[in-house]
C-alpha positions in Angstrom: 16.5 -29.3 -15.2 19.6 -27.6 -16.6 21.7 -25.2 -14.5 20.7 -22.3 -16.7 17.0 -23.0 -16.3 17.3 -23.5 -12.6 19.2 -20.2 -12.3 16.5 -18.4 -14.3 13.8 -19.9 -12.2 15.6 -18.9 -9.0 16.0 -15.3 -10.3 12.3 -15.1 -11.2 11.3 -16.4 -7.7 13.7 -13.9 -6.1 12.1 -11.0 -8.1 8.6 -12.2 -7.1 9.7 -12.4 -3.5 11.1 -8.8 -3.6 7.9 -7.6 -5.4 5.7 -9.3 -2.7 7.9 -7.9 0.1 7.7 -4.4 -1.4 3.9 -4.7 -1.8 3.6 -5.8 1.9 5.8 -2.9 3.0 3.8 -0.4 1.1 0.5 -1.8 2.5 2.0 -1.7 6.0 3.0 2.0 5.6 -0.5 2.8 4.2 -2.1 1.2 7.2 0.3 3.1 9.6 -0.5 6.4 8.0 -4.2 5.8 7.9 -4.1 4.9 11.6 -2.1 8.0 12.4 -4.4 10.3 10.4 -7.5 9.0 12.3 -5.8 9.3 15.7 -4.6 12.8 14.9 -8.1 13.7 13.7 -9.6 12.5 17.0 -7.0 14.5 18.9 -7.6 17.6 16.9 -11.3 17.3 17.8 -10.4 18.2 21.4 -7.2 20.3 20.6 -8.1 22.3 17.4 -5.4 24.9 18.1 -2.5 22.4 18.2 -0.5 23.6 15.2 2.0 20.7 15.4 -0.8 18.1 15.3 -2.5 19.9 12.5 0.8 20.1 10.5 1.4 16.4 11.1 -2.2 15.6 10.0 -1.7 17.5 6.7 1.7 15.9 6.2 0.4 12.4 6.7 -2.6 13.0 4.5 -0.4 14.1 1.7 2.0 11.2 2.2 -0.7 8.5 2.3 -2.3 10.0 -0.9 1.0 9.8 -2.7 1.7 6.3 -1.4 -1.7 5.0 -2.3 -1.4 6.5 -5.8 1.9 4.8 -6.3 0.6 1.5 -4.9 -2.4 1.5 -7.1 -0.5 2.3 -10.2 1.7 -0.8 -9.6 -0.6 -3.3 -7.9 -4.1 -2.1 -8.9 -6.9 -0.4 -7.0 -7.2 -0.5 -3.2 -10.8 0.5 -3.3 -13.6 0.7 -5.8 -13.2 4.5 -5.7 -9.8 4.6 -7.4 -10.2 5.3 -11.1 -8.1 3.2 -13.4 -8.0 2.4 -17.1 -9.4 -1.1 -16.7 -11.2 -3.3 -14.3 -8.5 -5.1 -12.4 -10.3 -6.7 -9.5 -10.4 -10.2 -11.0 -6.8 -10.3 -12.3 -5.2 -11.4 -9.0 -6.2 -13.7 -6.1 -8.6 -12.3 -3.6 -7.0 -11.3 -0.3 -8.2 -14.5 1.5 -6.6 -16.5 -1.4 -3.2 -14.8 -0.7 -3.5 -15.1 3.0 -3.2 -11.3 3.4 -6.3 -10.6 5.4 
């Protein structure tokens, strides 16, 4: 393979790795926020007057919604409930085919 082709191939692989890393980081942040929202909700069940917890819950709900919207615009739907312009479920490998389960 010529040096130029090898360099292009390396650049493409580097971009794909960065994209995969960004995707993984976004998913991790979504999971963290979802967990925090559930835990704060459980806490608020027994401490409904805790204004700090309520404020955090609202903040995390807003943040996770924005992050999920951003993720889904780039990588496709997270769930069947997300409206999109086309049916993208079959365009990429299933989670068990990527090893991300």
